[in-house]
VOPAGU-2260 file (C-alpha; in pm, 1 decimal, decimal comma):
REM VOPAGU-2260
SITE   aa  ch    i         X         Y         Z
SITE  UNK   A    0      13,6      11,9       7,9
SITE  UNK   A    1     270,3     218,5      87,8
SITE  UNK   A    2     441,3     165,3    -270,3
SITE  UNK   A    3     109,2     201,5    -418,0
SITE  UNK   A    4      86,5     551,0    -247,6
SITE  UNK   A    5     419,4     692,2    -344,7
SITE  UNK   A    6     325,0     602,6    -761,3
SITE  UNK   A    7      36,0     791,2    -716,3
SITE  UNK   A    8     192,4    1110,3    -617,3
SITE  UNK   A    9     468,7    1105,9    -836,9
SITE  UNK   A   10     457,6    1338,8   -1126,6
SITE  UNK   A   11     278,6    1200,2   -1414,4
SITE  UNK   A   12     563,4    1321,9   -1685,0
SITE  UNK   A   13     489,1    1330,2   -2028,1
SITE  UNK   A   14     648,6    1133,0   -2356,6
SITE  UNK   A   15     906,2    1398,0   -2549,6
SITE  UNK   A   16     813,6    1483,9   -2869,3
SITE  UNK   A   17    1113,3    1573,8   -3110,1
SITE  UNK   A   18    1068,3    1772,8   -3468,3
SITE  UNK   A   19    1336,1    1776,0   -3616,3
SITE  UNK   A   20    1195,8    1969,2   -3955,2
SITE  UNK   A   21    1259,3    1667,4   -4170,9
SITE  UNK   A   22     921,9    1605,7   -4330,0
SITE  UNK   A   23     901,5    1970,1   -4407,9
SITE  UNK   A   24     963,8    2154,8   -4734,6
SITE  UNK   A   25    1252,5    2362,8   -4815,2
SITE  UNK   A   26    1217,4    2739,8   -4859,6
SITE  UNK   A   27     955,4    2759,8   -4616,2
SITE  UNK   A   28     843,6    2794,2   -4306,8
SITE  UNK   A   29     718,6    2442,7   -4153,3
SITE  UNK   A   30     333,2    2365,4   -4113,0
SITE  UNK   A   31     180,3    2419,3   -3758,5
SITE  UNK   A   32     432,1    2758,0   -3704,7
SITE  UNK   A   33     361,8    3080,8   -3615,9
SITE  UNK   A   34     593,4    3359,4   -3770,0
SITE  UNK   A   35     579,9    3656,0   -3556,5
SITE  UNK   A   36     890,2    3932,2   -3379,6
SITE  UNK   A   37     884,2    4167,5   -3080,2
SITE  UNK   A   38     902,0    4515,3   -3139,1
SITE  UNK   A   39     983,2    4665,0   -3540,9
SITE  UNK   A   40    1220,9    4623,7   -3801,6
SITE  UNK   A   41    1291,5    4424,9   -4083,3
SITE  UNK   A   42    1042,3    4112,1   -4087,1
SITE  UNK   A   43    1177,7    3781,6   -3990,0
SITE  UNK   A   44    1237,6    3516,2   -4237,2
SITE  UNK   A   45    1151,5    3147,3   -4067,3
SITE  UNK   A   46    1257,6    2871,2   -4380,9
SITE  UNK   A   47    1362,5    2504,9   -4357,8
SITE  UNK   A   48    1659,5    2450,9   -4540,1
SITE  UNK   A   49    1921,4    2131,9   -4605,1
SITE  UNK   A   50    2201,4    2120,9   -4404,4
SITE  UNK   A   51    2444,7    1806,0   -4415,3
SITE  UNK   A   52    2573,8    1857,0   -4096,5
SITE  UNK   A   53    2213,4    1863,3   -3901,3
SITE  UNK   A   54    2192,0    1640,0   -3600,5
SITE  UNK   A   55    1925,8    1478,5   -3735,1
SITE  UNK   A   56    1962,6    1512,3   -4160,2
SITE  UNK   A   57    1885,5    1640,6   -4401,8
SITE  UNK   A   58    1658,3    1984,2   -4294,7
SITE  UNK   A   59    1727,9    2249,8   -4020,2
SITE  UNK   A   60    1507,5    2506,0   -3926,3
SITE  UNK   A   61    1649,9    2877,0   -4018,4
SITE  UNK   A   62    1614,0    3238,2   -3959,5
SITE  UNK   A   63    1799,4    3397,1   -4219,2
SITE  UNK   A   64    1671,7    3801,3   -4188,6
SITE  UNK   A   65    1993,6    3949,2   -4096,3
SITE  UNK   A   66    1855,8    4337,4   -4013,1
SITE  UNK   A   67    2035,7    4459,9   -3795,7
SITE  UNK   A   68    1759,9    4635,4   -3609,1
SITE  UNK   A   69    1886,2    4626,8   -3273,1
SITE  UNK   A   70    1601,8    4468,8   -2993,7
SITE  UNK   A   71    1425,2    4290,0   -3311,9
SITE  UNK   A   72    1353,0    3954,0   -3174,9
SITE  UNK   A   73    1232,5    3679,2   -3459,6
SITE  UNK   A   74     992,1    3440,1   -3287,0
SITE  UNK   A   75     918,5    3075,9   -3445,2
SITE  UNK   A   76     626,9    2914,6   -3221,8
SITE  UNK   A   77     466,9    2590,4   -3207,3
SITE  UNK   A   78      69,1    2586,4   -3248,5
SITE  UNK   A   79      18,0    2263,4   -3075,7
SITE  UNK   A   80     252,6    2372,6   -2783,8
SITE  UNK   A   81      60,7    2501,7   -2442,4
SITE  UNK   A   82     168,5    2379,7   -2133,2
SITE  UNK   A   83     232,9    2507,5   -1771,0
SITE  UNK   A   84     524,7    2277,6   -1683,0
SITE  UNK   A   85     778,7    2083,0   -1880,8
SITE  UNK   A   86    1122,1    2110,8   -2061,5
SITE  UNK   A   87    1271,8    2180,0   -2394,3
SITE  UNK   A   88    1551,5    2108,1   -2565,2
SITE  UNK   A   89    1741,7    2197,3   -2928,2
SITE  UNK   A   90    2016,7    2181,9   -3093,6
SITE  UNK   A   91    2144,2    2515,8   -3235,7
SITE  UNK   A   92    2385,0    2653,9   -3511,6
SITE  UNK   A   93    2516,5    3063,8   -3487,0
SITE  UNK   A   94    2575,9    3074,6   -3831,8
SITE  UNK   A   95    2665,1    3501,7   -3890,0
SITE  UNK   A   96    2533,8    3801,2   -3732,3
SITE  UNK   A   97    2777,0    4132,9   -3647,5
SITE  UNK   A   98    2523,8    4293,8   -3400,1
SITE  UNK   A   99    2415,8    3950,8   -3194,8
SITE  UNK   A  100    2419,1    3595,4   -3267,5
SITE  UNK   A  101    2162,6    3466,4   -3045,1
SITE  UNK   A  102    1983,7    3137,9   -3029,0
SITE  UNK   A  103    1679,3    3133,1   -2778,0
SITE  UNK   A  104    1393,3    2865,8   -2649,6
SITE  UNK   A  105    1050,5    3028,7   -2502,8
SITE  UNK   A  106     811,6    2903,4   -2315,8
SITE  UNK   A  107     500,6    3013,4   -2165,3
SITE  UNK   A  108     447,3    3244,2   -2459,5
SITE  UNK   A  109     101,6    3460,9   -2435,1
SITE  UNK   A  110     186,9    3681,9   -2731,5
SITE  UNK   A  111     514,6    3829,2   -2886,5
SITE  UNK   A  112     574,8    4101,8   -2634,7
SITE  UNK   A  113     481,6    3880,9   -2311,2
SITE  UNK   A  114     746,4    3528,3   -2278,0
SITE  UNK   A  115    1027,3    3398,9   -2115,6
SITE  UNK   A  116    1358,1    3313,4   -2296,8
SITE  UNK   A  117    1680,4    3166,6   -2255,9
SITE  UNK   A  118    1908,0    3241,5   -2500,8
SITE  UNK   A  119    2343,8    3122,1   -2563,9
SITE  UNK   A  120    2495,0    3404,4   -2781,6
SITE  UNK   A  121    2818,4    3309,7   -2981,2
SITE  UNK   A  122    2920,5    3687,1   -2996,3
SITE  UNK   A  123    2897,3    3750,0   -2595,9
SITE  UNK   A  124    2965,2    3387,5   -2528,4
SITE  UNK   A  125    2717,5    3407,8   -2232,7
SITE  UNK   A  126    2375,4    3236,0   -2115,5
SITE  UNK   A  127    2123,0    3435,9   -1968,2
SITE  UNK   A  128    1756,8    3428,5   -1896,7
SITE  UNK   A  129    1514,0    3672,6   -1932,3
SITE  UNK   A  130    1173,2    3753,2   -1900,7
SITE  UNK   A  131     966,2    3962,9   -2182,4
SITE  UNK   A  132     693,7    4166,1   -2039,6
SITE  UNK   A  133     442,5    4444,1   -2221,5
SITE  UNK   A  134     752,3    4454,0   -2477,1
SITE  UNK   A  135    1074,0    4450,9   -2249,9
SITE  UNK   A  136    1303,8    4226,1   -2211,1
SITE  UNK   A  137    1492,7    4227,2   -1869,1
SITE  UNK   A  138    1733,9    4005,6   -1770,9
SITE  UNK   A  139    1671,6    3755,6   -1474,5
SITE  UNK   A  140    2022,8    3678,8   -1191,9
SITE  UNK   A  141    2052,4    3312,1   -1161,5
SITE  UNK   A  142    1996,8    3233,0    -785,6
SITE  UNK   A  143    2260,9    3283,3    -545,5
SITE  UNK   A  144    2389,8    3565,6    -740,5
SITE  UNK   A  145    2313,6    3929,0    -680,3
SITE  UNK   A  146    2062,1    4126,3    -800,6
SITE  UNK   A  147    2155,9    4217,3   -1180,7
SITE  UNK   A  148    2368,7    3939,2   -1275,8
SITE  UNK   A  149    2372,0    3877,8   -1648,7
SITE  UNK   A  150    2330,5    3488,9   -1694,3
SITE  UNK   A  151    2640,2    3315,7   -1693,5
SITE  UNK   A  152    2987,4    3330,8   -1881,9
SITE  UNK   A  153    3020,9    3022,1   -2095,2
SITE  UNK   A  154    3179,6    2996,1   -2476,1
SITE  UNK   A  155    2913,0    2933,1   -2711,7
SITE  UNK   A  156    3140,7    2814,4   -3030,8
SITE  UNK   A  157    2957,0    2950,1   -3372,9
SITE  UNK   A  158    2925,6    2743,7   -3668,3
SITE  UNK   A  159    2911,0    2420,8   -3459,2
SITE  UNK   A  160    2555,8    2214,6   -3329,3
SITE  UNK   A  161    2535,5    2332,0   -2933,6
SITE  UNK   A  162    2244,0    2213,8   -2727,9
SITE  UNK   A  163    2057,9    2443,2   -2526,0
SITE  UNK   A  164    1836,0    2309,5   -2260,1
SITE  UNK   A  165    1532,4    2440,2   -1969,8
SITE  UNK   A  166    1299,6    2268,7   -1792,0
SITE  UNK   A  167    1061,6    2491,5   -1575,0
SITE  UNK   A  168     864,3    2399,6   -1250,8
SITE  UNK   A  169     624,0    2678,3   -1123,1
SITE  UNK   A  170     852,6    2976,6   -1052,4
SITE  UNK   A  171    1143,8    2741,3   -1089,0
SITE  UNK   A  172    1371,0    2726,8   -1395,2
SITE  UNK   A  173    1683,3    2568,6   -1464,0
SITE  UNK   A  174    1870,6    2619,5   -1753,4
SITE  UNK   A  175    2152,3    2347,9   -1982,2
SITE  UNK   A  176    2408,7    2441,8   -2229,6
SITE  UNK   A  177    2583,3    2178,2   -2391,7
SITE  UNK   A  178    2462,3    1892,7   -2121,9
SITE  UNK   A  179    2604,4    2112,2   -1847,9
SITE  UNK   A  180    2369,4    2288,3   -1579,6
SITE  UNK   A  181    2465,1    2620,7   -1534,9
SITE  UNK   A  182    2206,3    2768,4   -1291,4
SITE  UNK   A  183    1842,0    2842,8   -1139,5
SITE  UNK   A  184    1616,2    3129,9   -1208,8
SITE  UNK   A  185    1289,0    3210,3    -992,2
SITE  UNK   A  186    1029,9    3421,5   -1121,2
SITE  UNK   A  187     701,6    3410,7   -1110,0
SITE  UNK   A  188     556,5    3679,7   -1384,0
SITE  UNK   A  189     395,7    3407,3   -1582,7
SITE  UNK   A  190     209,3    3115,4   -1410,1
SITE  UNK   A  191     -34,4    3019,3   -1664,2
SITE  UNK   A  192      33,9    2748,1   -1940,1
SITE  UNK   A  193     155,9    2881,9   -2260,0
SITE  UNK   A  194     269,0    2772,9   -2589,0
SITE  UNK   A  195     660,9    2699,4   -2664,3
SITE  UNK   A  196     867,8    2788,3   -2945,5
SITE  UNK   A  197    1217,7    2941,4   -3083,4
SITE  UNK   A  198    1414,6    3318,8   -3084,5
SITE  UNK   A  199    1672,8    3504,0   -3226,6
SITE  UNK   A  200    1798,4    3858,3   -3183,1
SITE  UNK   A  201    1932,2    4130,8   -3445,0
SITE  UNK   A  202    2066,0    4040,1   -3797,0
SITE  UNK   A  203    2135,0    3623,5   -3597,9
SITE  UNK   A  204    2113,0    3370,5   -3840,3
SITE  UNK   A  205    2058,0    3097,8   -3705,2
SITE  UNK   A  206    1996,6    2721,2   -3739,1
SITE  UNK   A  207    1786,5    2527,8   -3499,5
SITE  UNK   A  208    1753,9    2090,9   -3517,7
SITE  UNK   A  209    1568,8    1826,9   -3279,0
SITE  UNK   A  210    1298,9    2101,5   -3096,4
SITE  UNK   A  211    1260,5    1835,9   -2847,1
SITE  UNK   A  212     899,6    1878,6   -2625,3
SITE  UNK   A  213     788,3    1753,3   -2263,6
SITE  UNK   A  214     528,4    1817,0   -2048,2
SITE  UNK   A  215     532,3    1790,1   -1652,4
């Protein structure tokens, strides 16, 4: 009976869904995704491309617009994703960008002006978690660090595939890069379920593959 009760209180973990874009037609955004952008500037361009280096061949999802407007954040949001707690993982490769080379994961997305995002930047060599609230992006300091601490320094090699992962349960978020746990963050701004997706900044040309979602 004790074992049965223990099993009953364990969290239910759904099977992971992995999207590798290999069945999508190259040259346009994949079906089931909504292209959006935070702030103004040139329109984002998300398209499926063939890439012989893809972790799961042959296709990747790429954000190829190189508009250098600082503070524009292209978004690709998966229409079917809508959950409160879970985890996201994606393979990322920074191709180019003079202003920025940032690749991110988005969760609890309400609209283009309200969501959480964690991103790895190949120009700055750091990983930072932000909230975007009413269109204003602000970083959230890792737990145990002084207020205002800007993420964590970490080498983010360009033109190389890296893995970015975040888990989120209530107000607690945990960030991983290339299999290593980097830091925890606590924030309660967005508590409800929301959509999930991918993110870039300014002129970042980024390739994404193996986008994995798991609801908890």
